[in-house]
Structure formats: structure tokens, C-alpha cells
C-alpha positions, 0 to 999 in steps of 0.5 A: 163596313167591312174591311178590305184585307189586302195579303202580302207576298211573304203571308202568301209564302207563310201559308203556302209553306204551312199547308205544305208542312203539314200535308207532308209531314201530318196529313191533308185533312190537317192542312185543311184544317189549317187554311180553315183556321186561316179562313176565320182569322182572314174573315174575322180581320174584314169584321173587326181588325181592332185587336191588339197591338205588337209595336209600331203600327202593327197589330195581331190576331192569333189563330184559334187551333193552329200555333200561328200569328197574323201580323198586319197593319189597319189603314182605318181611312180606307177601311183597308187591312195589310196582312203582312206575315203568318208566323208560327209562334213556336219560332224565335221571336227574333225572327218575327218579320216586323222587326 
């Protein structure tokens, strides 16, 4: 059974900022590649969200090609994933959105 993924406003903002950055600083193609990488993470979470724990109930899944990590919570009873943030791994770890 697939899990339902709910993307938080913070995660949406993180994605929008990354896409905007890649469009302005690199190219539209790279921005589209980023979105494709995000879609792969999203689909992977729908199929099997039981990846590594970060802390407490938070889990994380790194992107394949880009230096980002998806932070989320799994509710097994309702088969729901709460995608809370998309974090660039070069940022200071103290900025992790889940502390």
C-alpha cells in the first residue's frame, strides 16, 4: 500500500527557493533536474518511507544527485508521511529545521 505524502508549507518554500536559486544562478535545466530528483524522493517515500532516523520521530532521505535531504515523520497507522523540510546539506547543521 502506498503512503500518502503531505508536504508542509516550509518544505514547499524550501523547494521553491532551491528552484529559484538554480534558475537564477545556474540554468533552467538544472532547476528541472532538481525537481526530478525531488520527485524521485517523493515517490520513494510513497512506496517505502522507513529510512534512517535523524532524531526523535524524524527520518531523512537524501536526494540522489543534489545536496539536499528530505526530513519527514511517518504515521504508520494512517499510512501518512509528513514531509517537513528539504534541507541543503552545506548549511550549518544548527539550522536543521527539526531541533
